[in-house]
KELOSE-958769 format. One line per field, with one value per residue: residue number from 1; x, y, z of N, C-alpha, C, O in turn. Coordinates in nm, 4 decimals, padded with zeros to 6 digits. Example, Ala and Ser with C-alpha at 12.3 -4.5 7.8 and 13.67 -1.06 7.14 Angstrom:
2
n: 1_2;
n_X: 01.3190_01.2850;
n_Y: -00.5690_-00.2250;
n_Z: 00.7800_00.7080;
ca_X: 01.2300_01.3670;
ca_Y: -00.4500_-00.1060;
ca_Z: 00.7800_00.7140;
c_X: 01.3200_01.2900;
c_Y: -00.3300_00.0030;
c_Z: 00.7800_00.7870;
o_X: 01.4236_01.3409;
o_Y: -00.3319_00.1138;
o_Z: 00.8465_00.8039;
***
This chain:
104
n: 1_2_3_4_5_6_7_8_9_10_11_12_13_14_15_16_17_18_19_20_21_22_23_24_25_26_27_28_29_30_31_32_33_34_35_36_37_38_39_40_41_42_43_44_45_46_47_48_49_50_51_52_53_54_55_56_57_58_59_60_61_62_63_64_65_66_67_68_69_70_71_72_73_74_75_76_77_78_79_80_81_82_83_84_85_86_87_88_89_90_91_92_93_94_95_96_97_98_99_100_101_102_103_104;
n_X: -01.7336_-01.7806_-01.9789_-01.8486_-01.5764_-01.5522_-01.5851_-01.3540_-01.1520_-01.2079_-01.1617_-00.8883_-00.7812_-00.8456_-00.6526_-00.4269_-00.1969_-00.2676_-00.0737_00.0249_-00.2066_-00.2412_-00.0044_-00.0367_-00.2728_-00.1846_-00.0026_-00.1769_-00.3462_-00.1767_-00.1129_-00.3695_-00.4361_-00.2816_00.0181_00.3100_00.5556_00.7903_00.8827_00.9877_01.2185_01.2538_01.2496_01.1519_00.9016_00.7716_00.7631_00.6055_00.3682_00.2937_00.2482_00.0323_-00.1605_-00.2511_-00.3913_-00.6643_-00.6945_-00.5344_-00.6212_-00.8971_-01.0451_-01.0626_-00.7935_-00.8906_-01.1172_-00.9967_-00.8510_-01.0694_-01.1785_-00.9737_-00.9867_-01.2333_-01.1730_-00.9798_-01.1179_-01.2343_-00.9944_-00.8023_-00.4780_-00.2326_-00.0004_00.3220_00.5057_00.6669_00.4826_00.5243_00.6638_00.4781_00.2427_00.2128_00.1688_-00.0726_-00.2375_-00.2240_-00.3392_-00.5881_-00.6924_-00.6580_-00.7188_-00.6509_-00.3753_-00.4059_-00.6756_-00.7719;
n_Y: -01.9111_-02.2485_-02.4442_-02.6774_-02.6266_-02.3922_-02.4950_-02.6536_-02.4586_-02.2901_-02.4722_-02.5187_-02.2587_-02.2202_-02.3700_-02.2180_-01.9957_-01.6780_-01.4918_-01.6105_-01.6094_-01.3332_-01.2639_-01.4112_-01.2971_-01.0329_-01.0827_-01.1922_-00.9732_-00.7858_-00.9202_-00.9515_-00.6871_-00.6091_-00.6969_-00.5306_-00.4863_-00.3468_-00.3957_-00.6453_-00.8866_-00.9575_-01.2344_-01.3577_-01.2349_-01.3268_-01.5996_-01.6056_-01.5003_-01.7028_-01.9133_-01.8109_-01.7763_-02.0314_-02.0863_-02.1356_-02.3951_-02.5328_-02.4616_-02.4581_-02.2349_-01.8818_-01.6395_-01.4039_-01.4955_-01.6578_-01.4627_-01.3213_-01.5146_-01.5293_-01.2682_-01.2713_-01.4551_-01.3127_-01.1013_-00.7740_-00.6337_-00.6016_-00.6577_-00.4140_-00.2936_-00.2259_-00.0376_00.2039_00.3510_00.2187_00.3526_00.3033_00.2532_00.5053_00.6623_00.5486_00.6236_00.9040_00.9483_00.8386_01.0227_01.2769_01.2448_01.1358_01.2790_01.3254_01.3566_01.5731;
n_Z: 11.6941_11.7412_11.9760_12.0756_12.0251_12.1762_12.4377_12.4585_12.4290_12.6494_12.8578_12.8219_12.8554_13.1208_13.2487_13.2385_13.3969_13.5569_13.4718_13.2373_13.0830_13.0526_12.9124_12.6756_12.5840_12.5285_12.3199_12.1255_12.0944_11.9769_11.7385_11.6221_11.5895_11.3849_11.3095_11.3864_11.1752_11.2001_11.4519_11.4498_11.3164_10.9658_10.8871_11.1208_11.1388_10.9033_10.9559_11.1903_11.0824_10.9021_11.0821_11.2296_11.0313_10.9903_11.2151_11.2485_11.1551_11.3335_11.5950_11.5778_11.5938_11.5284_11.5628_11.6703_11.8041_11.9963_12.1348_12.2363_12.4107_12.5982_12.6932_12.8233_13.0247_13.1640_13.2658_13.3768_13.4006_13.1749_13.0409_12.9338_12.6891_12.8060_12.6831_12.4763_12.2024_11.8726_11.5652_11.3635_11.5127_11.6328_11.4067_11.3137_11.5272_11.5085_11.2539_11.3037_11.4867_11.3688_11.1035_10.7650_10.5927_10.3162_10.2839_10.4218;
ca_X: -01.6727_-01.8893_-01.9843_-01.7470_-01.4475_-01.5575_-01.5608_-01.2116_-01.0717_-01.2283_-01.0932_-00.7442_-00.7511_-00.8569_-00.5297_-00.3180_-00.1839_-00.3078_00.0361_00.0272_-00.3238_-00.2142_00.0989_-00.0963_-00.3681_-00.1097_00.0479_-00.2890_-00.3953_-00.0863_-00.1283_-00.5014_-00.4380_-00.1917_00.1533_00.3976_00.6778_00.9077_00.9281_01.0316_01.2998_01.1716_01.2304_01.0645_00.7664_00.7128_00.7352_00.4889_00.2494_00.2564_00.1914_-00.0978_-00.2565_-00.3050_-00.4459_-00.7978_-00.6786_-00.4705_-00.6992_-01.0400_-01.1091_-00.9763_-00.7162_-00.9787_-01.2009_-00.9110_-00.8275_-01.1937_-01.1897_-00.8782_-01.0384_-01.3381_-01.1077_-00.9048_-01.2119_-01.2304_-00.8597_-00.7203_-00.3449_-00.1965_00.1430_00.4029_00.6166_00.6275_00.4276_00.6165_00.6354_00.3542_00.1325_00.1976_00.1074_-00.2131_-00.3061_-00.2360_-00.4372_-00.7175_-00.7441_-00.6537_-00.7565_-00.5403_-00.3369_-00.4553_-00.8203_-00.8083;
ca_Y: -02.0324_-02.3398_-02.4794_-02.7775_-02.5574_-02.3019_-02.5738_-02.6919_-02.3389_-02.2483_-02.5679_-02.4951_-02.1291_-02.2373_-02.4307_-02.1208_-01.9023_-01.5423_-01.4279_-01.6689_-01.5571_-01.1938_-01.2608_-01.4606_-01.1956_-00.9224_-01.1293_-01.2008_-00.8389_-00.7248_-00.9895_-00.9198_-00.5459_-00.5868_-00.7099_-00.4218_-00.5491_-00.2703_-00.4488_-00.7839_-00.9039_-01.0036_-01.3792_-01.3887_-01.1910_-01.4180_-01.7263_-01.5830_-01.4837_-01.8348_-01.9884_-01.7560_-01.7971_-02.1667_-02.1060_-02.1945_-02.5400_-02.5875_-02.4365_-02.4749_-02.1036_-01.7742_-01.5738_-01.3072_-01.5702_-01.6979_-01.3399_-01.2942_-01.6094_-01.4864_-01.1449_-01.3118_-01.5195_-01.2122_-01.0106_-00.6319_-00.5764_-00.6496_-00.5973_-00.3280_-00.2973_-00.1298_00.0031_00.3199_00.3111_00.2163_00.4572_00.2668_00.2763_00.6503_00.7100_00.5066_00.7072_01.0393_00.9466_00.8136_01.1419_01.3953_01.2121_01.1144_01.4079_01.3401_01.3774_01.6841;
ca_Z: 11.7462_11.7774_12.1185_12.1078_12.0288_12.2911_12.5593_12.4608_12.4525_12.7883_12.9447_12.8092_12.9167_13.2666_13.3003_13.2324_13.5092_13.5173_13.3982_13.1035_13.0123_13.0177_12.8087_12.5521_12.5392_12.4690_12.1912_12.0315_12.0687_11.8787_11.6103_11.5663_11.5550_11.2719_11.3618_11.3454_11.1232_11.2424_11.5811_11.4324_11.1964_10.8542_10.8920_11.2327_11.1062_10.8047_11.0228_11.2759_10.9994_10.8518_11.1932_11.2668_10.9237_11.0006_11.3495_11.2415_11.1397_11.4535_11.7158_11.5557_11.6063_11.4797_11.6672_11.7350_11.8983_12.1080_12.2117_12.3086_12.5215_12.7006_12.7525_12.9182_13.1390_13.2396_13.3311_13.3397_13.4094_13.0644_13.0426_12.8227_12.6609_12.8813_12.5990_12.3959_12.0736_11.7589_11.4665_11.2958_11.6064_11.6476_11.2827_11.3167_11.6255_11.4542_11.1447_11.3657_11.5542_11.2830_10.9663_10.6720_10.5354_10.1790_10.2830_10.5110;
c_X: -01.7872_-01.8737_-01.8755_-01.6093_-01.4426_-01.5272_-01.4144_-01.1226_-01.0859_-01.1579_-00.9415_-00.7051_-00.7554_-00.7306_-00.4126_-00.3157_-00.2309_-00.1991_00.0449_-00.0906_-00.2971_-00.1114_00.0425_-00.1966_-00.2948_-00.0535_-00.0640_-00.3448_-00.3081_-00.1028_-00.2612_-00.5111_-00.3519_-00.0491_00.2424_00.5323_00.8015_00.9616_00.9857_01.1241_01.2158_01.1466_01.1335_00.9210_00.7004_00.6786_00.6123_00.3617_00.2026_00.1926_00.0504_-00.2028_-00.3191_-00.3723_-00.5843_-00.7922_-00.6246_-00.5629_-00.8478_-01.1171_-01.0118_-00.8971_-00.7999_-01.0682_-01.1205_-00.8793_-00.9515_-01.2118_-01.0933_-00.9260_-01.1469_-01.2745_-01.0324_-00.9961_-01.1897_-01.0908_-00.7690_-00.5838_-00.3265_-00.0454_00.2145_00.5277_00.5718_00.5718_00.5361_00.5809_00.5038_00.2335_00.1062_00.1302_-00.0399_-00.2948_-00.3281_-00.3405_-00.5768_-00.7769_-00.7517_-00.7050_-00.6334_-00.5044_-00.3892_-00.6033_-00.8639_-00.8579;
c_Y: -02.1250_-02.3868_-02.5782_-02.7128_-02.4640_-02.3772_-02.6134_-02.5715_-02.2933_-02.3421_-02.5461_-02.3653_-02.1399_-02.2976_-02.3332_-02.0339_-01.7646_-01.4696_-01.4798_-01.6202_-01.4151_-01.1843_-01.3056_-01.3603_-01.0802_-00.9609_-01.1330_-01.0636_-00.7688_-00.7886_-00.9524_-00.7742_-00.5139_-00.5856_-00.6019_-00.4810_-00.4752_-00.3190_-00.5901_-00.7924_-00.9727_-01.1543_-01.4172_-01.3498_-01.2872_-01.5522_-01.7139_-01.5738_-01.6187_-01.9190_-01.9415_-01.7746_-01.9356_-02.1919_-02.1684_-02.3451_-02.6027_-02.5782_-02.4648_-02.3458_-01.9993_-01.7149_-01.4711_-01.3765_-01.6158_-01.5780_-01.3057_-01.3864_-01.5728_-01.3591_-01.1760_-01.3708_-01.4189_-01.1142_-00.8660_-00.5692_-00.6326_-00.5817_-00.5037_-00.3306_-00.1882_-00.0948_00.1256_00.2735_00.3115_00.3307_00.4291_00.2904_00.4254_00.7101_00.6722_00.5941_00.8481_01.0462_00.9225_00.9377_01.2638_01.3698_01.1978_01.2473_01.4304_01.3740_01.4872_01.8017;
c_Z: 11.7861_11.9232_12.1597_12.1202_12.1498_12.4207_12.5710_12.4912_12.5971_12.8857_12.9406_12.8781_13.0690_13.3269_13.3037_13.3575_13.4632_13.4371_13.2553_13.0202_12.9642_12.9052_12.6745_12.4965_12.4696_12.3326_12.0883_11.9982_11.9655_11.7417_11.5451_11.5245_11.4355_11.3224_11.3030_11.3057_11.1715_11.3765_11.5693_11.3117_11.0887_10.8610_11.0030_11.2041_11.0077_10.8665_11.1132_11.1933_10.9463_10.9617_11.2250_11.1583_10.9293_11.1356_11.3484_11.2298_11.2675_11.5747_11.7001_11.5742_11.5535_11.5962_11.7419_11.8379_12.0192_12.1960_12.2945_12.4279_12.6341_12.7698_12.8553_13.0433_13.2254_13.3122_13.2912_13.3385_13.3008_13.0688_12.9230_12.8069_12.7394_12.8008_12.5198_12.2610_11.9651_11.6645_11.3952_11.3857_11.6246_11.5244_11.2773_11.4113_11.5707_11.3434_11.2004_11.4293_11.4624_11.1417_10.8783_10.6061_10.3928_10.1729_10.3792_10.4334;
o_X: -01.8795_-01.7681_-01.8167_-01.5349_-01.3407_-01.4514_-01.3567_-01.0287_-00.9859_-01.1008_-00.8744_-00.6063_-00.6766_-00.7043_-00.3099_-00.4197_-00.2338_-00.2302_00.0693_-00.0762_-00.3266_-00.1289_00.0710_-00.2043_-00.3379_-00.0565_-00.0482_-00.3867_-00.3591_-00.1064_-00.2652_-00.5868_-00.3505_-00.0012_00.2480_00.6122_00.9081_01.0750_01.0279_01.1104_01.1168_01.0330_01.0436_00.8284_00.5848_00.5763_00.5255_00.2593_00.0825_00.0939_-00.0400_-00.3214_-00.4294_-00.4067_-00.6183_-00.8751_-00.6645_-00.5804_-00.9167_-01.2402_-00.8930_-00.9295_-00.7831_-01.0922_-01.1701_-00.8804_-00.9395_-01.2553_-01.1276_-00.9083_-01.1517_-01.3165_-01.0220_-00.9550_-01.1336_-01.0719_-00.6715_-00.5744_-00.3977_00.0277_00.1726_00.6402_00.4523_00.6104_00.6271_00.4792_00.4264_00.1319_-00.0092_00.0448_-00.1235_-00.4070_-00.4365_-00.4211_-00.6738_-00.8985_-00.8425_-00.7319_-00.5247_-00.5942_-00.4138_-00.6525_-00.9815_-00.8929;
o_Y: -02.0840_-02.3702_-02.5644_-02.7407_-02.4570_-02.3281_-02.6079_-02.5817_-02.2610_-02.2971_-02.5540_-02.3617_-02.0753_-02.2780_-02.3621_-02.0031_-01.7373_-01.3943_-01.4028_-01.5930_-01.3807_-01.1054_-01.2446_-01.3408_-01.0347_-00.8804_-01.0831_-01.0400_-00.7003_-00.7188_-00.9247_-00.7411_-00.3996_-00.4839_-00.5853_-00.5205_-00.5357_-00.2870_-00.6480_-00.7157_-01.0389_-01.1980_-01.4989_-01.4223_-01.3250_-01.6120_-01.8012_-01.6320_-01.6460_-01.9884_-02.0226_-01.7872_-01.9554_-02.3058_-02.2458_-02.4156_-02.7129_-02.6755_-02.4925_-02.3456_-02.0265_-01.7373_-01.4527_-01.3227_-01.6128_-01.5893_-01.2656_-01.3426_-01.5841_-01.3434_-01.1143_-01.3405_-01.4371_-01.0513_-00.8377_-00.4621_-00.7020_-00.4623_-00.5146_-00.3654_-00.0724_-00.1191_00.1471_00.1677_00.3944_00.3975_00.5213_00.3424_00.4677_00.7980_00.7546_00.6336_00.9048_01.1392_00.9792_00.9566_01.3457_01.4646_01.2431_01.3218_01.5445_01.4159_01.4940_01.9040;
o_Z: 11.8565_11.9842_12.2670_12.2142_12.2185_12.5044_12.6796_12.5701_12.6614_12.9851_13.0436_12.9515_13.1381_13.4456_13.3652_13.4158_13.3432_13.3448_13.1624_12.9011_12.8497_12.8124_12.5715_12.3752_12.3637_12.2396_11.9769_11.8848_11.8768_11.6404_11.4253_11.4332_11.3897_11.3726_11.1812_11.3906_11.1830_11.4120_11.6694_11.2164_11.1199_10.8425_10.9826_11.2404_11.0268_10.8331_11.1129_11.2291_10.9459_10.9374_11.2450_11.1886_10.8783_11.1674_11.4379_11.2875_11.3051_11.6480_11.7983_11.5710_11.5364_11.7128_11.8625_11.9460_12.1319_12.3185_12.4103_12.5345_12.7518_12.8906_12.9617_13.1550_13.3467_13.4096_13.1854_13.2807_13.3296_13.0972_12.8232_12.8997_12.7392_12.8444_12.4994_12.2114_11.9666_11.6827_11.3694_11.3397_11.6312_11.5361_11.2403_11.3796_11.5844_11.3395_11.1503_11.4265_11.4766_11.0679_10.9141_10.5669_10.3539_10.0682_10.4149_10.4921;
***
């Protein structure tokens, strides 16, 4: 993120309440981690994906950079999702810890 964009993003983030920062961080964290389609209806997912794909044009930075700016603003106590993992998240976790079944 270039310096001009960083200044604009930091100024905007500073106007958000801590609750808004946390909510936006959680949304961006899910999107950057790979939006789990099983948690969204197909139309809503496609619309969200289209919106997020143009974020660089709209915001002047990537979603990962915006998530990073929010993480800095939130400090060491980053929020976490208070919901059970989806089937896709559970599968990712299992493969991450045990390896892919085809390659064991």
